[in-house]
DODREN-697818 format. One record per residue (C-alpha): residue in one letter; x, y, z. Coordinates in steps of 0.2 Angstrom, whole numbers, plus 2048, in hexadecimal, padded with zeros to 3 digits. Layout:
# DODREN-697818
rest:px:py:pz
A:X:Y:Z
...
This chain:
# DODREN-697818
rest:px:py:pz
X:0AF:8E9:8D7
X:0AD:8D7:8DF
X:0B3:8D3:8F0
X:0C0:8C7:8E7
X:0C8:8D6:8DF
X:0CB:8DE:8EF
X:0D5:8CF:8F6
X:0E7:8D3:8F7
X:0F3:8C6:8F0
X:0FD:8BD:8FC
X:10F:8C3:8FE
X:11D:8B6:8FA
X:124:8AD:90A
X:135:8B2:910
X:141:8A4:90A
X:14B:89B:917
X:15C:8A3:915
X:165:893:91C
X:15E:889:90C
X:169:893:900
X:177:887:8FB
X:188:88A:903
X:191:88B:8F2
X:185:897:8EB
X:186:8A2:8FA
X:199:8A2:8F9
X:199:8A4:8E6
X:18D:8B3:8E5
X:19B:8BD:8EF
X:1A8:8C5:8E4
X:1B5:8C1:8F1
X:1AF:8B0:8F2
X:1B0:8AD:8E0
X:1C2:8B4:8DF
X:1C7:8A9:8EE
X:1BF:89A:8E7
X:1C8:89C:8D6
X:1D9:89F:8DD
X:1D8:891:8EA
X:1D2:885:8DC
X:1E1:88A:8D1
X:1ED:887:8E0
X:1E5:876:8E3
X:1E5:871:8D1
X:1F8:876:8D0
X:1FC:86C:8DF
X:1F4:85D:8D8
X:1FB:860:8C7
X:20D:862:8CE
X:20C:850:8D4
X:20D:849:8C2
X:212:857:8B7
X:21B:868:8B6
X:220:871:8A6
X:233:86D:8AA
X:23C:862:8B6
X:23F:86B:8C6
X:251:866:8C6
X:254:86A:8B4
X:261:878:8B3
X:26A:882:8A6
X:275:890:8AB
X:275:897:89A
X:262:89A:89B
X:263:8A3:8AC
X:258:8B2:8AF
X:24E:8B1:89F
X:23F:8BC:89E
X:22E:8B6:89A
X:22D:8AC:88A
X:223:89E:882
X:22E:890:888
X:22F:898:899
X:21F:8A3:89C
X:226:8AA:8AD
X:239:8A9:8A9
X:247:8A0:8B1
X:251:8A2:8C1
X:264:8A3:8C3
X:268:892:8BE
X:25B:890:8B0
X:24D:888:8BA
X:23C:88B:8B3
X:233:897:8BF
X:221:891:8BB
X:226:87F:8BE
X:22C:884:8D0
X:21D:88E:8D4
X:212:880:8CE
X:21C:874:8D9
X:21C:880:8E7
X:209:880:8E8
X:20A:86E:8EF
X:215:874:8FD
X:209:882:900
X:1FA:877:901
X:203:86B:90E
X:208:87A:919
X:1F7:883:918
X:1ED:873:91B
X:1F8:86D:929
X:1F8:87E:932
X:1E5:881:930
X:1E2:86F:937
X:1ED:871:946
X:1E8:883:94A
X:1D5:87E:949
X:1D7:86E:954
X:1E2:878:961
X:1D7:888:960
X:1C6:87F:962
X:1CD:873:96F
X:1D5:881:97A
X:1C6:88C:977
X:1B9:87F:97D
X:1C4:87B:98C
X:1C7:88D:991
X:1B5:891:990
X:1AE:882:999
X:1BA:87C:9A6
X:1B6:881:9B8
X:1BE:88E:9C3
X:1D1:88E:9C4
X:1D4:882:9B6
X:1CC:88E:9AA
X:1D5:89D:9B1
X:1E6:894:9AF
X:1E2:88E:99D
X:1DD:8A0:998
X:1EE:8A7:9A0
X:1F7:899:996
X:1EF:89E:986
X:1F2:8B0:988
X:205:8AC:98B
X:206:8A2:97C
X:1FD:8AF:971
X:20C:8BA:975
X:218:8AE:96D
X:21A:8B3:95A
X:21B:8A5:94D
X:22D:8A9:949
X:232:8A6:95B
X:229:895:95B
X:231:890:94B
X:242:894:952
X:23F:88A:962
X:239:87B:957
X:247:87D:94A
X:255:87D:957
X:253:86A:95B
X:24A:864:94B
X:251:870:93D
X:248:879:930
X:23A:870:927
X:228:871:922
X:223:869:932
X:22B:877:93C
X:220:884:931
X:210:87A:934
X:213:878:947
X:219:88A:949
X:20A:891:940
X:1FD:884:947
X:203:888:959
X:205:89A:957
X:1F4:89D:94E
X:1EB:88F:958
X:1EC:899:969
X:1E6:8A8:960
X:1D7:89F:95A
X:1D3:898:96B
X:1D4:8AA:972
X:1C8:8B0:965
X:1BC:8A2:967
X:1BC:8A1:97A
X:1AF:8AF:97D
X:1A4:8A9:96F
X:1A4:897:975
X:1A0:89E:987
X:191:8A8:980
X:18B:89A:975
X:18C:88E:984
X:181:899:98E
X:174:89D:981
X:162:898:983
X:162:88B:975
X:171:882:97D
X:168:883:98E
X:158:87C:987
X:162:86E:97F
X:16A:86A:990
X:159:86A:997
X:154:85D:98A
X:161:851:991
X:16F:853:984
X:181:851:98A
X:18F:85D:989
X:197:856:97A
X:187:856:970
X:183:868:975
X:195:86C:96F
X:193:863:95F
X:181:868:95B
X:180:87A:961
X:190:882:967
X:19C:87D:959
X:18F:882:94B
X:18C:893:954
X:19F:898:954
X:1A1:890:943
X:1A1:8A0:938
X:1AE:8A8:944
X:1B9:898:943
X:1B9:899:930
X:1BF:8AB:930
X:1CD:8A7:93D
X:1D2:897:933
X:1D3:8A1:922
X:1DE:8AE:92B
X:1E9:89F:931
X:1EA:899:91F
X:1F1:8AA:91A
X:1FD:8AB:928
X:203:89A:923
X:207:8A0:912
X:210:8AF:918
X:219:8A6:926
X:220:899:91A
X:227:8A6:90F
X:22F:8AF:91E
X:235:8A0:927
X:23D:899:917
X:245:8A9:914
X:24D:8A8:926
X:252:896:924
X:245:88D:92E
X:239:888:921
X:239:87D:912
X:24A:876:90E
X:254:87B:8FE
X:24E:86B:8F4
X:23C:86E:8F8
X:233:879:8EB
X:229:887:8F4
X:223:898:8F1
X:22D:89F:900
X:23C:896:8F9
X:23A:89E:8E8
X:238:8AF:8F0
X:247:8AD:8FC
X:253:8A8:8EE
X:24D:8B5:8E2
X:24D:8C4:8EE
X:261:8C4:8ED
X:25F:8C8:8DA
X:251:8D5:8DA
X:25C:8E2:8D1
X:261:8D5:8C3
X:250:8CD:8C1
X:242:8D5:8CA
X:235:8CA:8C1
X:23C:8BB:8CA
X:237:8C3:8DB
X:226:8C9:8D4
X:21F:8B8:8CF
X:220:8AF:8E0
X:21B:8BF:8E9
X:20C:8C1:8DE
X:207:8AF:8E1
X:208:8B0:8F4
X:1FF:8C1:8F4
X:1F1:8BB:8E9
X:1EF:8AB:8F3
X:1EF:8B3:904
X:1E2:8BF:8FE
X:1D7:8B1:8F7
X:1D7:8A7:906
X:1D2:8B6:911
X:1C4:8BB:905
X:1BE:8A9:903
X:1BD:8A8:916
X:1B3:8B7:918
X:1A7:8B1:90A
X:1A6:8A0:913
X:1A2:8A9:923
X:194:8B2:91C
X:18D:8A3:913
X:18D:899:924
X:185:8A6:92E
X:172:8A8:928
X:171:8B9:930
X:17E:8C0:923
X:176:8B8:913
X:16C:8C2:907
X:160:8B7:8FD
X:161:8B9:8EA
X:151:8BC:8E0
X:14E:8AF:8D3
X:150:8B4:8C0
X:140:8BC:8BA
X:139:8BF:8CC
X:12C:8CC:8CD
X:132:8DD:8D5
X:127:8DA:8E5
X:12F:8C8:8E7
X:141:8D0:8E5
X:13C:8DD:8F2
X:136:8CF:8FE
X:146:8C5:8FB
X:151:8D5:8FF
X:14A:8D5:911
X:13F:8E5:910
X:131:8DD:91A
X:133:8D5:92B
X:13B:8C4:92B
X:131:8B6:934
X:139:8AD:942
X:146:8A0:93D
X:141:88E:940
X:147:885:94F
X:158:87D:94E
X:157:86B:948
X:163:866:955
X:158:86D:963
X:149:865:95C
X:152:854:95C
X:157:857:96E
X:145:85B:972
X:13F:84C:969
X:14C:841:972
X:146:848:983
X:134:845:97F
X:136:833:97A
X:141:82F:98A
X:137:824:996
């Protein structure tokens, strides 16, 4: 046997997990696929309702009230003969507005308060932490009542109540993570390279807490859906002329003994969407965090290649952060 025959073939290199496309990392998860499909259907319904619904929303016919599912009305009708499917399609538009508004407000408020409560000095930090803890104790319903007293019930009240109530919770969860990230070695190294506070926050701290923020905001989206239904039921949410899933549920619950399907349809839509946003948030969190990813072997890969991809041999050290390399390069080129 020649010496060449004794040479052991080189093992395949461990792939950089961060190079897996984000959409692929989300889609390969069962929860991610379910969440993506349901969220896409809701967004398509919201866009479609701007130009078309099976029936006009104000088209009524009392002789057609409480019809069961049929070809003309796939989900039946309500008390005054309005098509249930048309109202659910139109209600998705209201749902998207409330969810996007609540998530945006909670994200800005939570990240802002989290950064301030982690980086402010001394007594200012302690005062802000106490204020956040006090606000956390206020439920969304109480905030909505306080806002509805001077302004009346509206979609803006729901968005503000959910955004404020959830935003302080997001800040409370993010604060210790932001503090830990701000004191980590790579942030201290970036500071030594001469980067400013805003640059360190943008390039290092915010990306570090990003996966946790995604999970928190997905929970805010689910909370917004449930809060809209609950606040509308109590009279603090969408007005009667505005189609919404919460309004449909609130109106139908009085007749659950007469037409139980009229309660089931909006309830199923709300439950399916809340589950979708939470599962999608979990899948997106895993996709954004390279430590949680599991690479997928290419079709037709050899068994040893698949074993290597599954992490059965020690992983090599990850490459340095591009932001940290940029900071070092900037410091090196400075006069």
